[in-house]
N, C-alpha and C positions, 0 to 999 in steps of 0.2 A: 765258761766261768759261771759258777752259781752267783747270783746277785747278792751283794751285802748291803745293808741298810744303815745309814746314820740318821737318827732322828734329832731334828734341831728345833728347840723350843726357846723363842726369845720371851723375856718377861721383864716387866717393870712394875714394882709395888703391886703384885697381885698374889701375895702370900695366902689370901683367903680362898683363891680357886686353883692356884698352880698345883696343889697336891691331888685334885681331882684329875688334872691333865696328866700328871705323872703316873698316878695309879693306872690309868687307861693304857698307858704305854707298857708299864712293867707287867701287866697282866694280859698281854696279848698272846694269843694261842701260838703264834710264831714270834719269837723275840728278835728284837733288833740287835744289831751287832754293837752299836753304840748309841748312847743317849747324851746329847749335848744340851745343857742349859745355858743360855747367854743371859746373864743378869745385867740388865742395861741401866745400872746405876740405882738400883732398888735402895730404899731406906727403911723398909719395913721388916728387916730381918730375913729376907729371902735366902741369901747366901748361907746364913747360919742354919736355917731349916733344912736345906738341901744337904749340906755337909752332915748334918746329925741323922736325918731320916732317910736319905737316898745315897748312900755311899757308892752305889754303882753308877751314878750319874757323873759325867765329866762336867764340871762347873767351870764357866768363864765369867769373870767379873770385869765390867768395863765402865767407863764414865758414861753418863746418859748421852746417847747419841742417835736414838730413834730405832725403830723396828727394823728398817732396811739395813743399817750398819750392824745391828745385832745378828740378823740372819746372815749377812755376809761374813761376819766373823765365824759363825759356826760352819759355813760352807768351807771357808779357808782351811780350818783345821780338821775337817772330817777326813776319815780314812777309807770310807767305803765307797761302793761304785754307784750307789743311789742315795738321794737325799729325800727324807720324808719330813715335811714341815708339820708343826703343830702349835697353833697359838695357844697361850697359857690359860685362856678362858674357855677353850673347847675341849672335847674329849673324843677319843676314839671308841668305837665299838669293838668287842674282843677279837673278832676275826679280820680286822681291817688289814693288817699286814699280811696275814696268811693268804687272803684272797688276792691282794695286789701282787704279791710275789708269785703265786701260781700263774696269774695272768701274764706277768712279765716273762716267765719262763716259757710260756706258750707262744708269746708274741715278742720275740727278741729285737724286732725292729723298733719297738716302742721307745720313746724318749721321755714321754710324760704320761702318767696314768693317774686319773682322778675318779672321784666316785660321787654318788648322791649323798645327800645329807638330811638330817633332822634338825628342824629349827626350833628353838626354845626362845621365847621373847617374854621377859618379865616373869619367868617361872611357868609359863604356859606354852604348850606345844601349839605351833601354828603351821598351816600350810604356806609353802613358798609361793611367790607370785609367778605368773607365766614368764615374765621377763627374766627371772632368775633360773629358768629351766636348764638343766645340765645336758650336755651332749658331747659327742666324740666326732672325730674325722677332721676335715679342714674347716675350722669354726672361726676364722678370722672375722668374718662379718658379724658373727654372733657376739664376738668379744668387743666390738666397737661401742655399743651403747653403754655398757657397764661391765663390771667383773663377773664373769660366769664360771669362773673356777676358784674354789675356796682353797687357800694355802693349806689349810688343815687336812684336806683330803688329797693333796697332790704328792705324787712320788715323781721325782725328776732325776734323770741320769746325770750323774756329776759332771761328766764330760761336756755337757750341753752348756754349762755356765762359762766355760773356757771359750766357746764359740759365739754365744749371744750376749755375754756379760751377766752380771749379778743384778741385785736389786739397786735401783736408782736412789741413792741416799739423799738426794736433793728433794725428793718428794716426801712431804710430811704424811700424806695419805695417798691411796690409789697406786702405790708402789707395785702391788700385785697386778693390777690392770696393766701397767706399763711393761711388766714382765711378760704376761700372757700375750700381749700384742706382739712383742718380739719373737716369741716362740711360735705362736700360731700363724705368723706370716711365713714361717719357713718349714714348719712340720705339722702333720696331722696329730691330734692328740687322741689318747685312748681313754675310754670311758667304761667304768663298771656301773651298771644301772642298779646299784644296791646302796641302800642307806647305811653307810659305814662309819660316819662321824656324827657328832651332836655339836651344833653351833649354837652358842648362847648369845643373846643380844638384849638390848634394853638398859644396860648398865651405864652409869654415868661416865666411866672412864674409857669407853670406846672412842677411838680416834675419829670415826666417821661422825660422831655426835658433836665433836668440837669445832667443826669447820663449816662455814656456810658455803654454799656453791662448790659442791665436790667436783663438778665438771670443770672447774678451773684447772684442777690437777690433771684431770683426763685430756684437757686440751693441750697441756704442756706435753703429755706423753704422745699425743697425736702429732703435734708439730715436730716433735723429735723423730718419730719413725718416719713421717713423710719426708723430712729433710735428709735422712739418710739415704733415700734414693734407691732402697733395695725391694720395695714393694712391687708387685706385679701391677700392671696397668689397671686391672679390675680392682685389686685391693686399695691402690692409691686413690682411685676415684671414690670409692666408698669411704675411705677415711677423710678426704678432703670435704665430701658432702656432710658428713657428720660433724666434723670440726666446725664448719660454718653454721650449722644448726645450733650446735652447743655454744658457740661464741654469741650468737644473737640472743639465746636464752639468758646467758649470764649477763649480757648487757642490759636486757630489760629488768632483771632482778636487781642489778646494781642501781639502776635508775629509781626503782621503787624504795631503795634503801638510802637514797640521796647520796650515793657514791658515784658521782657524775664523772669524776676522772677515771674511775675504774671502767665504767660503762663506755666511755670513749675508747679506752684501750681495746676492749673487746669488739667494739664495732669496727675498729681498724683491723683487727685480726680477721673478722668475718669478711670484711671487704677485700682484704689481700687474698684470701683463699678462694673467695667467689671468682676472682679473676682467673684463677687457675682452672676453674670449671669451664670457662669460655674460651680458653686458649686452644 
């Protein structure tokens, strides 16, 4: 069966950049089968703009519940065999879907295909750091320190969500990190070594800029996947070691901010998982 694609764009009060994202989808050399925008309670006229300027878009409006819930809403109503995500402040290059679909047809075993990316920070193109380097294959270990797959580049087979679950709505940030851990512990990922998306950063409304200690959320995701007991012995050991390291770093950071109770909590977490390393 020829793959079909649903594009899901969650958005919240980004009427100033959303048209750029939508334009990049509408002018793909290979068109998606459906475009779903989930308006997560915007108050800036987003819904009215979409109804007026993008009649081909399926618009879903919900009360503000966060990006994970918005993406999950889109997944739930999508009709296609593949899901492609696009954050409303990013954009695709024109051949993004064409090249990914061609790759999928040539590699029918794939369940996740992602690409390289261009970074723009505060209006200036910058080189990504080594730690953000993209790759394919069995990359669970690469996924542990931080997120190494960009949602805006990822195409995921829809049936995979029924198996591993959708985005964790309890996570305010790092929800993509949590999802990649679950996928990469079970499947190899496929990677196109081409820059097919543009990621924009540096703006004030980025979720990552609103939270101190992003590793707090990664620790939650690590605890969850370790507790599920489905990891291989090797992956479990890697996850526990990194969890201990991250918990100790958060504890130190909390102490410096006079958050002594929080520091104590993370020292207890580090101690608890250190025991697992010596059992």
